N, C-alpha and C positions, 0 to 999 in steps of 0.2 A: 507519445504517451508520457505522462508525468505522474510519478508516484508520490503519495504523501498528502498531507502530513501523516506519517505512520511510523510505528515501531518496527525496526529491523531486528528480529530476534538473533540472527547470526552476527550482525555487527555489535549488538549489545553484548553477546556472549564473548566475542573477541576482546572487547574492552574489559569485561569482568575478569579475564584471564591475566591481565597485566598485574604484576606485583605491586601491592599497595592499594589496589582498588577493592573496596569492600562491596560496592554495588554500583551498577551503571545501567543506563538505557540510552539507546541511540535512535533518533528520529530522522527519517529522510524527509526533506522538504522540497517541494517544487519551487523553482525560482519564479516568483510572480511576474517579474518584468519580462521573462521569456514567454510566459503564457500570454500575457497581454500583447506582446509583440508578434506572436505566432500568426495573428490575423493579417499582418502587414508584410512579413518577411518569410519567404520560403527558405528553410534551412534544414540541414541534416545534422542533428545534434547528438553528441555523445552524452551518456548519462551524467557524467560529472559536469557537463556544461549546463544542463537543465535542472540539476538538483544540488542542494547543499545538505550538509549533515550537521546535526546539533546533538551534542552528547552531554548528559547529566551524570556526574560522577560523585559517589560518596567515597571519599578517600579514608584510608586507615590513618589513625592519629600519628603525627610526626613524620609522615612521608614527604618526599619532595614533589609537590603538586606540579611544578613546572616540568619536571622530568616525565611525569605521567602524561601531561598535556602533549609534550613533544613526541612521546611514544605513540600516542593516539593519532595525531595529525600526520605522522610519517609512516603509519602502518601500511605496508604494501598490500595492494589488492582490496583494501577496505576504505582507507581515508586519504591516501597520499595524493590522489588526483583531485580530490574534492575540496571545496571551500568548507572547512570544518570549524565549528565553534564548540569549545569545551567549557562547561560550567561546573564548578565544584559546589556541592550543596550538602546539607545535613541529611542524615538518615530519616529524620522526621519529615523534612520537605519531600524527600524521595517517596516515602510511603503515602503522603498526602496528595502529591501531584503526579506521580509517575509510575503507578502500578497497573494502569490499564493497558490494553492492547489495541489502541486505535490504528486504523489504517484507511487509506483511500487513494484516490487518484483521479486524473482527468485524461480522457482520450479525446483528442481534438483532430478533426480532419477538415482541411480547407480545399475546396475544389472550385472549378469555374464552370459556369453555364454560359450560353451565348450572350446573356444579358447582365452578367455580373459574377461576383464571387459568392460562394455559398459555404457556410460553416455548419458543422454539427459537432456537438460536444456532449460527451457523457461524463458524469461526475459520480463518484462513489465516495461516501463518507461513512466510515464504520466506527462505532464506539468499541466494538469487540471483534477483531478479525477472526479469532477462533470460533465465536458464536456464529458469525456469518458463514464461515466455511462449513461448519456442521449443518447449517440450514440448507446450503447448496447441496451437500451430500445427501441429505434427506430428500430433497426435491428430485435429485437424480435417481434415487432408489424408487421413488414414486413413479417416475417415468419408466423405469425398467419394468415395474409391475404392470403398467398400462400396455407396454409393448407385449408382454407375456399374455395378458388378457386378450389381445388382438392377434395372437398367434404370429407375431412378427419377431422372429428369432434372428440371432446373429449380432454383429457389431453395429452400434448406432452411435454416432458422435453427437456432441451437444448441438451442432448445427443441423443434424438430421432429425432432431427431436422436435415435434410440434410443441409450441409453448404451453398449450393447454395440458400436456402430459405432466408438466412440472408442478402444477397447482392441485390442491385438494378440492376441486370443484368440477362439476360438469360444465359443458359449454354455456348452457342457459344461465346457471348461477354465476358463472364468471362474467358474462355479459351484463347481468343485472348489477353485480358488485363493482365492476371496473369501468364499464362504459356508461 
C-alpha cells in the first residue's frame, strides 16, 4: 500500500509547532520507482522505504531557516527515517498552492496463477480528503437505513454490506446507470 500524494494533517501540525514557523504543510509521496518495481520484485517494505515527505514552510521574518529545516528532518517519529525535502516559500505562494487537502494512494497486489503473474491495482486520487470522508460517512448511513428497512439488526462491517446499500439507487437504476 502506497499513500499519497496527500496532505498529512498530523505531520503538518507538528511542523507548524516549531518556533519560527508561520505556516506549513507536509505531503506524503509514494516513491514512484518502488511502485514501478513492485511488479518485478517481491519485498516487504517499511513505510519510510516506500514514501518520501515534502514540506512547504512559511517562516517568520529573520529566523534561521537552516535550523528549522534541521529540526524538521530530524524530528523523531515524523521525519527522521524518511527522505524529507523542505522548501521555504512565501505566504502568498502558500495560499495560492497549498491550502487544499488532497490525498490518495495505491493498493497493489501481485500474485501468481499457473500460467503467469497477475496484478491488480486500486488507485484513489482525492482533491479533498475531508469531502470524500464525509461522502463515505453519508453512504454508510444510507446502508444503515437499508439494513433497518430490511429488519437486519446488529453489527455489520463494511465487508458485510452489499454494495447496492451504499448508493442512492435501487438495483434496476444502478444497473442502468453503471452497467
